[in-house]
C-alpha positions in Angstrom: 7.5 60.2 0.1 8.7 60.2 3.5 5.2 58.2 4.8 5.3 55.3 3.2 8.4 52.7 2.5 10.4 53.8 -0.6 12.5 55.5 1.3 13.5 52.2 2.8 15.7 52.2 -0.8 18.2 54.6 0.1 21.6 53.5 1.4 21.7 52.9 5.0 18.8 54.2 5.4 18.1 53.3 8.8 21.5 52.4 10.1 24.5 50.6 9.1 24.3 46.9 8.2 20.7 47.4 6.6 16.7 47.3 8.1 14.8 44.6 9.9 10.8 46.3 10.0 7.9 44.6 11.1 4.8 46.3 10.7 1.6 45.2 11.7 -2.1 45.9 11.9 -4.3 44.8 14.9 -1.0 44.4 17.4 -0.1 47.3 20.3 3.0 48.0 20.0 3.9 46.5 23.4 2.0 43.5 22.0 4.3 43.5 18.9 7.3 43.8 20.7 6.5 40.5 22.7 5.4 38.7 19.7 8.4 39.4 18.6 10.4 38.3 21.1 9.1 34.8 21.3 9.7 34.8 17.5 13.3 34.6 18.3 15.8 32.0 17.1 17.5 31.2 20.7 16.6 28.4 23.0 15.9 30.2 25.8 12.7 32.2 26.3 12.9 36.1 26.0 10.8 39.1 26.9 10.7 42.6 25.8 12.3 45.0 28.4 11.5 48.8 27.9 14.3 50.8 28.3 12.4 54.1 28.1 12.8 56.8 24.8 16.0 56.4 22.4 16.9 57.5 18.9 19.0 54.5 17.3 22.1 55.7 17.9 20.9 56.2 21.6 19.9 52.5 21.8 23.1 51.3 20.4 24.9 52.9 22.6 22.9 51.0 25.7 23.4 47.6 24.2 26.1 45.7 25.8 27.1 43.6 23.0 25.9 44.5 19.6 24.6 40.7 19.4 22.3 42.2 21.1 18.8 43.3 19.3 16.8 46.0 20.5 13.6 47.8 19.0 12.3 51.1 18.4 8.3 51.4 18.3 5.7 53.4 17.1 2.2 53.8 15.6 1.1 55.6 11.9 -2.2 55.8 10.5 -4.0 51.6 11.1 -0.2 50.6 11.5 2.2 49.7 14.3 5.7 48.9 13.5 9.1 48.2 15.5 12.0 48.5 14.1 15.2 46.5 14.9 18.9 47.4 16.0 21.8 45.1 17.2 22.4 41.3 15.8 19.5 40.9 14.3 20.7 39.5 11.1 19.6 35.9 10.8 18.0 35.8 14.7 14.4 36.1 14.0 12.6 32.5 12.6 9.3 33.0 11.1 6.7 35.1 11.8 3.7 33.5 11.2 2.8 33.1 14.8 3.2 36.7 15.2 0.2 37.3 12.9 -2.0 34.9 14.7 -5.8 36.3 16.2 -6.6 38.4 12.8 -3.4 40.7 12.7 -1.7 41.6 9.8 2.0 41.3 10.0 4.7 42.8 7.1 7.8 41.9 7.1 10.8 44.2 5.5 14.4 43.1 5.7 17.1 44.0 3.7 21.1 42.6 5.0 22.9 45.6 3.0 26.4 44.4 4.5 25.9 40.8 3.6 28.9 40.0 1.4 26.9 37.6 -0.5 24.5 39.6 -1.2 21.3 38.8 -0.2 18.4 40.6 -1.8 15.8 42.4 0.2 12.8 40.3 1.4 9.3 40.7 1.9 6.3 38.7 3.6 3.0 39.5 4.1 1.3 37.1 7.2 -2.4 37.0 8.3 -3.7 34.9 11.2 -1.3 33.0 11.2 -1.4 32.4 7.3 1.4 33.6 4.4 -0.3 35.5 2.1 2.9 36.9 0.2 6.6 36.5 0.0 9.7 37.5 -2.7 12.9 38.8 -3.0 13.0 42.9 -3.8 15.3 42.7 -6.1 13.3 39.9 -7.8 16.4 37.8 -8.7 16.2 34.3 -9.9 19.4 33.4 -8.4 17.8 33.5 -4.8 14.9 31.7 -5.7 12.6 34.3 -7.2 10.2 32.7 -10.3 6.5 34.1 -9.2 5.7 35.9 -5.2 5.0 33.2 -3.1 1.7 32.7 -0.8 -1.7 32.5 -1.3 -2.9 32.5 -4.9 -5.4 35.0 -4.0 -3.2 37.5 -2.6 0.0 36.2 -4.6 -1.2 36.6 -7.7 -2.5 39.7 -8.1 0.3 40.8 -6.2 2.6 39.6 -9.1 0.5 41.2 -11.8 1.4 44.8 -10.1 4.9 43.9 -10.2 4.8 42.9 -13.7 2.8 45.8 -15.1 5.5 47.9 -13.1 8.1 46.6 -15.5 9.5 43.9 -12.9 11.8 42.3 -12.9 13.6 44.4 -15.2 18.0 43.0 -15.0 18.6 46.4 -17.2 17.6 48.6 -14.3 19.9 49.1 -10.9 19.0 47.3 -8.4 18.5 50.0 -5.8 15.8 51.5 -8.2 14.2 48.0 -8.7 14.3 48.2 -4.4 12.9 50.9 -4.5 10.3 50.6 -7.3 9.3 47.0 -5.8 8.5 49.1 -2.2 6.4 51.2 -4.1 4.1 47.8 -5.4 3.6 46.2 -2.4 3.0 49.9 -0.7 0.7 50.5 -2.6 -0.8 46.9 -2.6 -1.1 46.6 1.0 -1.5 50.7 2.1 1.4 50.5 3.8 2.6 53.2 6.2 6.2 54.1 7.8 7.3 57.7 9.1 11.0 58.5 8.2 11.1 61.6 10.3 10.5 59.7 13.9 12.1 56.4 12.6 15.7 58.5 11.5 15.6 61.5 13.3 13.7 61.6 16.2 13.1 59.6 19.7 10.5 56.0 20.4 9.7 54.3 22.9 12.4 50.7 23.2 12.7 47.4 24.1 15.6 45.4 24.9 14.6 41.5 23.8 16.4 39.5 26.8 16.4 36.5 28.5 13.5 35.7 30.4 
């Protein structure tokens, strides 16, 4: 499937180093980028500066420093998406404020080359509240006991994961990753088109000091 999210479980599905994808409903791409710029952990205020249409590779070439953060933006169905490039690892604070004003915001993140290794992460916010969050390897060593968040959302999601046979310590972690993505994709109705992200050009911004 190339219009959902399960393809993110492929090795280097978007870029070397993993993926950081934010999906949002009720936010236009430019507004999502603006809010993500405000969510950076830096002490100085940052803004989203448009730099034209880019592939992932051409956006990385444009950056002066790999520590910089860029976003490619797009829309599919009800969802707007922002795909991060560069040094995004650990640079964003909580995305709760990004969902203010009645927006739905979903975070999918995997530091694939982290040597610890860090499992992929999922979180879903609505109107300033965390509804559900867990690590997609379902690894107890990384704090997984059950889906965290609002019980009205977290408990049914937990039931879906259990019905899918997760967690399953005997399964390959990449397959667990893919299966967990499939559960959240179906549960929340997520859409993320692979071809424009991997092979196409999309409007891009750099997150720069104001």
